[in-house]
SEFITOR-611930 format. One record per residue (C-alpha): x, z, y. Coordinates in pm, whole numbers, plus 32768, in hexadecimal, padded with zeros to 4 digits. Layout:
N
XZY/...
//
This chain:
885
4B95465A4497/4CAF46124396/4D5744B1436F/4CD34415424B/4E2443DB4155/4E4D427D40C4/4F28424E3FAC/4FBF40DA3F6A/503840CA3E00/510C3F5F3DCE/51443F043C5F/52C73EA03CC5/530E3D963B7F/51AB3D253B77/51933CAD3CDB/53183C323CE8/52983B5E3BC5/517E3ABD3C52/52493A8A3DB6/535339D33CF5/527D38F83C18/51AA38A73D51/52E4380E3E01/538A37A33CFA/5356361A3D36/542736663E8C/553437583DCC/563F36803E45/55D536743FB2/55D038163FB3/5734385D3F9C/57F43916409D/593838AF4133/59DD3964400D/591D38A23EF2/584839B93E9B/56ED393B3E28/55F939F93F1A/54A239653EC7/54203AA43DEE/54973B733F1F/53E63AB14023/52B83A913F76/52AB3C133F02/52D63C514092/51E63B6340E7/50D83C223FFD/51513D3E406E/50F33CF941D6/4F993C9B4162/4F5D3DE040B3/4FF73ED141AE/4F203E0442A1/4DE53E5341C6/4E263FA64178/4EC840574295/4F6241544193/4FDC42B041FF/50BE42BA40AF/513641C93FEC/51FF416B3EB8/527E404B3DCF/52B8408E3C62/538E3FC33B95/53E33FB93A11/5514407739BC/55693FA238A4/54FC3EDC3765/54F84039369E/53AA40F936CF/52FB41F435F8/522E40B73595/534E3FEB3510/5374411F342F/520A411633B3/52083FA13389/53543EFD3366/52B43D9C33D8/52203E143510/52553D0D363B/53363C733504/52B63B1D3542/53203ADE36CD/54183A333748/55433A9D37E7/552B3AE5393F/55F739CC39EA/57313A173A9B/56A1397E3BEE/55B73AC63BFA/56993BBD3B38/57943B753C5F/567D3BD53D47/56233D323D08/570A3E1C3D7A/56CC3D773EC3/55523DA93EAD/55BC3F123E92/568F3EE83FCA/555A3E324068/54823F65402E/55634068409E/558B3F8641FE/54173F9A421B/53E940FD41EF/536C40ED407A/53D341C93F67/540B41193E12/541341CB3CB7/548941723B33/544A428F3A09/5517423538D0/5425422F3794/52F941E13860/529D407C3930/523240463A93/5095405D3A0E/50D541BF39BC/517042343AF6/5054419E3BA9/4F5B42323A9E/4FE7438C3AD8/500F43753C56/4EB542DB3C66/4E1A441D3BCB/4EDA45223C95/4E5844643DAC/4D0344663D67/4D2B460D3D2E/4DB146153E98/4CBB45403F38/4D5044063F54/4CD6429D3F7D/4DAA41E43EC1/4DDD40873E8C/4EC13FED3D68/4F3F3E973DA8/4FD53DD53CA6/4FD03C6A3BE4/4F553CF93AB3/4DC43D193A74/4E1D3E3A3949/4E453F483A52/4CD73F093AB4/4C7A401639BE/4D0941103AB4/4BDF40A03BB7/4B0441DB3C2B/4A3742423D40/4B8442A33DD7/4C6A41813D88/4C3540233DAA/4D2B3F203D09/4D983E043DBF/4E033CE13CE0/4EC33BB93D89/4E153A703CF9/4ED939473D6E/4FEC38E83E47/50823A0F3F0E/4F3C3A59400B/4E003A5D3F2E/4DA73BBB3E95/4C593C153DD2/4C043D963E08/4B7B3E513CB5/4AA33F673CEE/49D33FF23BDB/48A63F393C35/49803DDF3C4C/4A243E463AFA/48D53E3E3A43/48403D063AFA/49813C333ABD/49F43CD93961/487C3D5738E1/49223E9A3879/49513FE1391E/4ACD402A39AE/4B1641413888/4A7F40173783/4BA23F1937E0/4C8B3FD036CF/4B8F3FC035E8/4B833E4E3632/4CE93E1D3611/4CDE3EDD34C6/4BE43DD7341D/4C723CB934B4/4DFC3CF734BD/4ED53C6935FE/4F9B3B6335AE/507D3B8A3701/50AF3CD63674/50D53C81353B/50003D5D345B/4EF83CDE3376/4DB03D9C338E/4CCF3D03326A/4CC43BA631DD/4BB03ACF3257/4B333BAA3350/4B573AE134AD/4AF53B6E360F/49843B1D3607/49713BC1347E/4A2E3CFC34FC/49443D093665/481E3CDA357C/48693DE93471/48E23ED8358C/47923EA6364C/46E83EF5352C/47A14021348B/4869409F35B8/49AF40D83538/4A8C407333E5/4A1E419B3350/48B0412A337B/48DD3FEA32E7/4986408931B1/486D4188317C/47824077319F/483E3F8530B7/46EF3F562FD3/462B3EEF30F8/47163DBB3102/46893C993040/47AE3B873076/48503BC22F3C/49973B092FAA/49B93BD330D8/496D3D1A3033/4A793CEB2F3C/4B753C9E3032/4B083DEC30D9/4B453EBE2F8F/4C8C3E112F58/4D193E3B30AD/4C963F8C310A/4DEA40353116/4E5F3F17321C/4D063F31330D/4D5640963338/4EDD40693364/4E9B3F4C345E/4DAC401E3532/4EBC412E3544/4FDD403935AD/4ED73FC836D2/4E7941073737/4F4741423876/4FAC42AC3842/4F3E43AC398A/502B44C5391D/517E441F392E/528A453C3985/52C344C23B06/53D3455E3BD3/536B44DE3D08/520645833DA6/510345013E87/51A745BC3F8F/52E944D83F68/523643B43FB0/520443954124/51C3423741AE/5312420842C4/52E240D2433F/53C33FCB43A4/5527404D43D0/55633F6044D8/56D13F0F44F8/56F23F35438B/55E33E2B4347/567A3D36444F/57CA3D46439F/571B3D224244/56673BE042D1/57963B5E4354/581A3B9141F7/572B3ADC4154/56E739C1427C/55AA3A274299/556D397F4407/53F839804404/53EA3B1143AA/54DE3B2844C3/54023A4F45BA/52AC3B254544/539A3C6245A3/54013BD246D6/529C3B9B4745/520D3CC146CF/53093D6B47AC/52CF3CA248F3/54403C1D48C3/53D03AAE490E/54AE39D44862/54053891484F/534038D8499B/520438F348D4/51213A1C48C9/50CA3AC34781/4F983A5646C4/4ECC3AFF45C8/4E0A3A7244B7/4D6E3AF44367/4D903A284225/4C3139B641BF/4BEE3A0F402C/4AB73A203F50/4AB63B9C3FAF/4A873B9C411F/49BF3A5C415F/48A23B3141FD/49753B59433C/490139DE4385/47A93A5E43E5/480C3ABC4544/486D394C457A/46BD390545D8/4711381D46FF/487037954706/49CF375D467D/4AE636A0466E/4B4235E84516/4C9A354A449E/4CB934B0435C/4E1F344A4326/4E61331C4246/4FF032E04259/4FF9317441F8/4F7A30654309/4E6A2FD4420C/4D6A30BA4212/4C983013410B/4DA830634016/4E6E31784099/4EA232E63FEA/4E13340440B5/4ED83522411D/4DF735D841B5/4D0E363B42EA/4CD33737441E/4B85379944A6/4B0B389545A2/4AF738DA4713/4B7839D9482D/4C5D3ADF477E/4BCD3A9C461A/4C6D399A4547/4C7F395543D8/4D5C3884431E/4D8D381741B7/4E3C370440CB/4D1737213FE6/4C543601405C/4B7036563F40/4ADC378A4006/4A3E367B4108/496C36303FFF/48AD375F3FCF/476137944045/47D9386D4156/48EA377A4207/481B36434199/46F736CF4254/47B536DA4396/486A35A943A5/471734DB4346/462E35A64420/45C234FD456B/4587364F460B/470436B34614/47CB35E246E4/4926356E465E/4A373528472D/4B49344C4671/4C8F3364467B/4C4532084606/4ADD323845A6/4AD930D944FA/4C10313743ED/4B5F32AC43D8/4A0C3201438F/4AC33139426B/4B7A324641D5/4A57333541D3/497D32244131/4A6132204031/4A4B33663FE9/48C433353FD8/488833CE4122/47CE330D4267/485F338E438F/475E337844C7/4713343B45F0/486F33C846AE/489434044805/49FF33FF4878/4AE732FE47CB/4C4833434870/4CB531E54803/4BB2312048A7/4B9B31EE49B8/4D2131C84A2E/4D1D304C49C1/4BEC301C4AD0/4CB230BE4BC3/4DE92FE04B8B/4DED2ED54AAE/4F762ED54AF4/4FC730134A40/4F0B303348DF/4FED30E347EE/4F53313C46B9/500F329846B8/4F4B33A0472B/50773468479C/50ED332F4878/4FB332CD4900/4F7134544965/50C734624A07/503F330C4ADC/4F3A33EB4B5D/500B350C4BDC/4FCF35DE4AAD/50F536594A13/5091378C491C/50E3369D47F0/51FC35D94743/51C2343E46DF/51A73435456A/52E73385456C/538534C945DA/52E6356C44E2/52B934AC43A5/53F033B243E7/5409322943F5/541C30FF431B/5483316641AB/54C432D541FB/53643308428E/52A1341741B2/51A234F741DC/5276363D41EE/5237373840D4/527F385C419E/50F938E041E1/517339854345/51EC384443C1/50F1375E4336/4FB7383C438B/5061388F44E2/5065371C452C/4EE036D044A8/4E7E381645B2/4F35377D46A6/4E9735FE4682/4D4F36D34651/4D84378747B7/4DF5364C4867/4CCE359D4811/4BF336BB489B/4CE736F049D9/4CBE35794A28/4B6335574A10/4AF035CB4B77/4C1735214C54/4BF533C64B85/4A6133B04BAF/4A9034254D1E/4B7B33124D3D/4AA932194C9A/4966327D4D6C/4A4232364EA0/4AAF30DB4DFE/491B308B4DCB/497830714C6B/488C31524BDD/47B930584B7D/48CD2F794AFA/493D30C04A1F/47FF3128499C/47202FF4497A/48192EEF48F5/498B2F92487A/490130C747D1/47EE301D470B/48BA2EE546CE/499F2FD74609/489B30184511/481C2E954514/49772E3844BB/499E2F7143B7/487A2F0142F6/49062DA8430F/4A772E0E4273/49BB2EEA415C/48E92DD340EA/49FB2CE2410E/49E92B654069/4A1B2AEA3F01/4B2D2A003EC7/4B27290F3D94/4C8429673D1C/4C6A28653C03/4C3E274F3D14/4D4F27D73DB5/4E4B27DC3C83/4DDB26813C5B/4E43260E3DC8/4F7826DE3D81/4FEC25E23C52/4F5C24C83D2D/504725103E70/514F255A3D96/516D24053CDD/510E23833E43/526224283EC6/5333238C3DBA/528322473DDE/52D922333F60/543423133F19/549921CB3E53/543720BB3F65/550721A7404A/5640217E3F8E/55ED20113F5D/55EB1FC640B0/5700208C4107/57AE20023FE7/583B217D3F5C/578922DB3F15/57C723B83FFD/570C24FA4061/560724C14135/55CE260B41A7/570C2623424E/56F925A843B8/586A255F438F/585C247A4271/573523C4430D/57D723954468/590822F543B0/582421FA42E0/574921B0441B/584521A14532/598721484492/591C2090433B/57EA1FD243B8/58561FB24527/5726201B45A6/5705208D4709/576721EF4752/563E22A54862/569023FB488C/57D124BC4862/581F262F4803/593D270147CA/595926AB466D/591A25244668/5819243E46BB/56BC24BD468F/55C02477455A/547E252C4611/5335249345AA/53112420471B/5445236646E0/53E322FF45A1/52A622874613/534B21914736/54292119463D/535A20B14533/531F1F5645B6/548F1EDF4578/54731F494412/53971F7542D0/549420C2426E/54192198438F/52BA21564356/52EB21A241E5/53BC22D3426D/52932341433F/51B4232E4232/527823EB4130/52AA252D4233/512525044263/50D325434102/51FF2635409E/5164270641D3/4FFA26CB413F/50A827493FD7/5155285E403B/508B28ED4156/4F02289F40D7/4F00284F3F68/500F29403F07/4FC22A344018/4E672A443FD0/4E7B2A8B3E66/4F502BA73EB7/4E652C563F63/4D252C223EAD/4C7D2D533E2D/4CA12DAB3CBF/4B612E5F3CB5/4A992D633D56/4B252C263D6C/4B102C3A3EFB/4C0E2C414029/4BD62D534122/4C5B2CE04276/4CA22DE5436B/4C2C2D8944D4/4D042DEA45E6/4C312E5746DC/4D302F1447F1/4E152E0547C8/4E032CDE4899/4DE62D0E4A3B/4CD72C054A6A/4BEF2CEA4978/4BE32BE2485A/4C162C5146EE/4D2E2BDB4610/4D3F2C144492/4E4B2CBC43A8/4E702CBE4211/4E0D2BB8420F/4E0E2AFA436F/4CB52A464300/4C9829A7449C/4DB928C5444E/4D4B281B430F/4DCE26B0439C/4CD5259C43CC/4DAC2494445C/4E06241642F7/4D4323BA41F9/4E27247B410C/4E0A258F41EB/4C8A257341EF/4C6F25984090/4CD726F04090/4B9D273F4106/4B0D26A83FAE/4B7928123F10/4A8C28C23FDE/492F28DF3F44/47F729D63F3D/48252B033E70/46B42AAE3DB2/464C298D3CED/452828CC3DAF/45CC292B3F06/466428493FEE/4766287A4120/46AA284B428B/47A227F743BA/473328154513/483627D44643/481C27AB47BA/484B2668483E/495926604956/491D27CE49DA/4A4127F14A81/49EB26C14B4F/487B27584B71/491028854BE5/49D027D34CDB/48BD270B4D73/480128594DB0/491829104E49/496627F24F2C/481E27884F81/4897263B4FA2/4772255F4FAC/480424084F06/488624DC4DE9/473525834DBD/468824454DDE/475823A14C81/46C225024BCB/456524F64C61/452A23794BF3/45DF23DB4A99/46D422C54AD1/484022A64A1C/490723934AF9/4A4322C84AB4/49A4217D4AFC/491421D44C3D/4A3D22874C78/4B1C21284C51/4A2120834D2B/4A7121514E48/4BED21754E08/4C101FDD4DC0/4B191F844EC4/4A231ECA4DE9/48B71E4E4E30/47A51EFA4D70/47651DDD4C8B/48F11D994C52/49431DE04ADB/4A261EF14AC1/4B5F1EAA49C9/4BC81FAA48A3/4D0F1FF0495A/4C6920404AE2/4B9F213F4A1C/4CD221CA4969/4D8121E34AB9/4C4B22494B61/4C1D23514A6D/4D8123D04A88/4D6124024C0E/4C0724D24BE5/4CB625B44AF3/4DE525A24BCA/4D4926244CF5/4C92272C4C3E/4E0F279A4BE2/4E7D27464D4F/4F8F263D4CA9/508225B54DA6/50C8243D4DB2/5207245D4CE4/512124F14BBB/500723E94BC5/513322F14BF2/51A1236F4AAB/505B239D49CF/4FE322444A31/511921654A39/50F8210A4B97/51E5213F4CDB/51ED224F4DA0/518021804EC3/5054210F4E17/501A22694D80/5018230C4EFA/4F3221D34F54/4E2E22164E2A/4E1823AE4EBA/4E04236C5037/4CE6224A4FD2/4C4723654EE1/4C4024645017/4B9A236C5109/4AA023275009/4A7024754F8F/4AA3255750EC/49E8267B5075/4B0826A74F7B/4C0526565067/4B6A276F516B/4B522856502D/4CD5283B4FE8/4D28288D5147/4C2629BD515D/4C8C2A645004/4E142A50505D/4DC92AD151A9/4CBF2C0C5122/4DE02C455018/4ED32C65511D/4E002D4F51DD/4D792E1A50CC/4E932E0C4FCB/4D9F2DA74E9F/4CAB2CB34E52/4B662CDB4DA6/4A5C2C314CB1/48FA2C144CB9/48D92D724C02/49C62E194D07/4B032DFD4C04/4C3A2E274CA9/4D7C2DB24C8F/4E792E244D7A/4FAD2D3B4DD8/50DB2E064E5D/519C2CA94EAF/50752C1F4F7F/514D2C8150B8/52922C415018/53C22BB650CC/54222AF34FAF/538B29964FA4/536329834E2D/52D72AD44E06/51F02AB54F08/518129614EBE/512A29E24D3D/50802AEC4DD4/4F932A054ECF/4F5229304DAB/4EDF2A5B4CCB/4DFC2ABA4E05/4D5229644DEF/4D1029734C61/4CC12ACA4C31/4B722AD64CC2/4B2B299D4C0A/4B9E29E14AC5/4B5A2B444AB4/49E92B084B4C/49CE2A3549F2/4A512B46492C/49312C3949C7/482E2B26496F/48742B2B4810/48942C7F47F6/472B2CBE48A5/46C92BA947AC/474C2C3F467E/469C2DA246E2/45432D0C470A/45622C3F45BE/45E82D8244F2/44732E074564/43DC2CC7452A/442F2C9943D6/43B22E044382/42922D7342AF/43492C5F41FF/442B2C4E40DD/45202B6941DD/466A2C13421C/47612BB34320/48872B9242B0/49A92B104393/49D62AE144FA/4AD629B1454D/4AD729B446A0/49A428F04732/492928D545B1/485C29DD44F5/485D29A24371/472C2A1E4298/46BB2A384132/45492A1340DE/448E29D73FBF/442B28623FD9/42AF28B7401D/431E295E414D/43E1283341EA/42D027994290/427C28E9434F/43E5291243A8/43E127A04433/42D0282E453B/435529A74527/44F429874580/44D7289A4682/43C7293D474B/44842A824742/45E329E947A1/453F290E48B2/44922A314978/45B22B204953/45FC2AEC4AB5/45472A3A4BBD/460929414C75/45C2283E4DA1/45F0273C4CA2/456E27464B1C/464A27B649DD/464D26D748AD/465F27334751/46B726644620/465B26AA44C1/46D2264A4360/46BC26DB4204/4718267A40AF/479B26FE3F53/48DA27484001/497D27AB414F/4A2C26334144/48BD25794141/481526574247/48FE25BB432F/
//
């Protein structure tokens, strides 16, 4: 059986224009070492790659316009007269385009007095007679008039990768007429691009209606008497000659006197040496890399990957993904609530589909895949992906594997958010980092080169797929399956919902605070200047040091390389010596609140909903605690009244609603009591005693009925929390202002009174030295590479970390479990969980639901984990977050 003949005909000028303007915004970045602009050549070559891959032609021709003067301009002098002059940046590239085609083994041709369309029309007609299957590639829909059973027309739609293919059926469906009627439409409506007029007052809709009814322009004029609209009828009569002339100008000639034949168009394929030299001349590194990959000449150590560009026309291929797939959504900016969308990749095994057009995700075929519970999805950073897709109206579901979460659980010390770097940590090397591909800092950008970008996206998809099995296997070995499946994965969705909900900010209140703080700063500044006896820059450590230590003669406490220290801890110790120091501390605090919280919050309120949408970093801390950025809502100050007032700006998003807050009371100390099994520590909680007063009685050896002074309680509190962090006698002495000897005595007494805690500290350090890691109650691991270090400081820090991590990490586990259960418990209520601030959960709810929350929230939080001692939850509510404390 004879091989089928496939002819690819390319409209050279049209595709070059499309390529030029598709990459126009990056015009200056597309130049070679000689200063030649190369964006049109690059884009044309990219389009050529796509068409050669899709058509796999046996024969090919690129037709160019010979010049501005053609038989059409002789018939109608103003033909194409409205067009702007071709940009010189494009004109200079045209000779090199022909050179490119020669290197790619494709014939190019132009014919004086005729346009490229006429060459294509004539050649396509000859090809039909000879039994060829023909594809015409163009940026101009006018060529769709050539569509037939044997000829399809692929029109470049968007960028340099998306193509819409017209068959006779598609022409009728899209345009409402048969291919041979397109010239009739053009005759009536004219063409502003080619600058011929048609009939006055007849637009596209009217033209289509007339041709659908009367078949041709001749038919329209044969039935003029049937047209009831007087104005239209008058225009048709007046512009009759223009209608027929416009149709003639729109008609592509199919009998042009070509000097080449079909037999001259054999596609030779890439002329390798010539093409390499051309790519080198153009500085087309990505195309050179692709050639190297295709020829197994492994330059980067990366095996070639294959992908297909997903378009509206090939969405049906997605039906093959009926059980699972890997998916990656590229958002270039860190803040995925506001980031642009650059593209996506999806697929499995050898089938990978990529696109820059995220609107494809909203099509029924893709949306169904992403929302289906039946189709398992493997991703990188499920929370980021969920929020990004939610912005596109898609609810991601059915996620099985999150490479970022799994990797984080396996080693909290290595938690890069760069997929390539993280893959490398797990021994997978078939991908580059984003920094290598996109650059860094101000120069970071998504490549305009589709081959580079799509290849990187594909490698991300393949990396996710390749690492799934080994990482799941390791989680199982570590007994962390439950931690992954029942805590961190569902937690990602809980956090996503909270982030999407956001919390309302009263910007008027913040603006009023801004004015108040500005005034307070000015007053405090004047007071400081009066006390100093001169004006100076309070923010300058050098000038401040001069005032305090030289002019006012205060006692320097700490010396640095540049002079005497004016740090907060130094100023706090100096405060009793002079009122100016207290005012400087006050000034600094207010200035910090003003810039970081008042002005900082105003900058990040979303204009669309007047809310802030923080991002919770789920894979950052080594203990498992969450942190928050953009803005950091876990760091709203509480130590000063000015700082606490910031919470007045956080309000419910509906009238008649309130803010409700519940927080665990002393959860880390309760976890300590549970983990250490210490009877004395547990007794204080079981008896619902004030734990710090109870500890004070023990370390100060007081009788049960003796009074505990506020200072005793303060010091005992410092010991309690210091023990949790493995504090040293020096550290404790600095915290509470006592000697090291006294601090050592406090710690020793503490361990005598709470022997279980002492035993735990000894055992956990020994276990860490043996295993190399410690674990929380949910088997969250933290590896301690310095636990056996020779260096005393490194080893001591690792030992303190070993003591603290199971306590702080287990407290984090408990609140995460509570949050997962809480979301389920709230499903029948309007109440919404908005924030987690370490041990505190913040909600908004209708006032009518507050009594329900008062019972429900503590009961869920209390029962999150069964400890040897009870968990205690305290709740408050009010019209603002400030009032709910």
